[in-house]
N, C-alpha and C positions, 0 to 999 in steps of 0.2 A: 522039525517042520521047516521047510525051505520057503522063504518069503518070495523067491522069484516065480513060484507057481501062480502067485496072485497078480503079477505085473500085467499080463494080458487083460485080465478083468478090469484092472484099474485104468488101463489105456483106453479100452473100449468104453468104459463108463465115463471117462473124461471127455472123449470125443463126442459121444452121444449127449452128454450133459451140456457141452458147449453149444452144440447145434440146437438143442431144445431150449436152453437158456436164452440164446439169441432170438429164437422164434417167439418165445413167451414175451420178451421185452418188446419186440416189434408189434405183437398182437395187443399188448397192453397200451402201447402208444396209439394204435388205431382206435381202440375202444374209448380211450380217454378223449381223443379228438372228436369222435362222433358224439359222445356224451356232452362235451362242451358245446358243440354246434347245436345240439338239441336244446340244451338249457338256454343258450343265447337266443335261439329262435323263440322259445317260450317267453323269455323276458321281453323280447321285442314285441311279441303279440300282446303281452300284458300291458306294455307301455302304450300301445295303440288303443287299448281298451277292447280288443277283440275277445280276450279271455281274462279270467281272474284266477289267480293261483292261491290255493289254500296252503300257506307256508307251513302251518303246523303239521299237516298231513305229509307234506314233502320232507320235512325234517325227520319225522317219525320213520318214513320209508328209508331214508339214508342211514339212520341209526340202526335199523334192523339189518340192512344190507352189510353194514360194517361188521356187526357181530357175526353174521353168517360167514363173511370172508375170513375173519380171524379164526373161527372154528374150523373151516376148511383148511387153512394154512397149518393148523396144529395137526390135523390128520395127515396131511402130505408129509410133514416132517417125520412122523412115525413110520410112514410107508417107505420113505427113502432110506431110513436107518435100517430097515429090515431086509433090504435088498443087498446081495453080496457085492454088487457094483456100486454101492452107495457112496463110498468115499471118492472114487474117481468121478462119479456122476455129479456129486455136490460141488466138487472143485471145478469141473467143466461147466456146470450150470452157472456158477458164480462168475467165471471168466466170460462166458457167452452173454450173460445178462449185463455185465459191465460194458462189454464192447458193442452191444446191440444198439 
């Protein structure tokens, strides 16, 4: 078996992984900024007395979101490992995510 036949797949996987990794990191930054702005506005309205926040329900919501996110991440790892471009994609994703 000649290893050079897999080099184009690794290269394409690396480049696409880098682009997707960069995009995911940028998207995560935007979502986090919007969530922070939303939570700050809620806290400001609560301080003014316009609204009241049920902190127990809010913490329960955040806990269930965290477990869903961890479950989704585990499924994505299995999917990436099953793709033939997985090694190059994972390396490119890591580089793109780090540089993003």
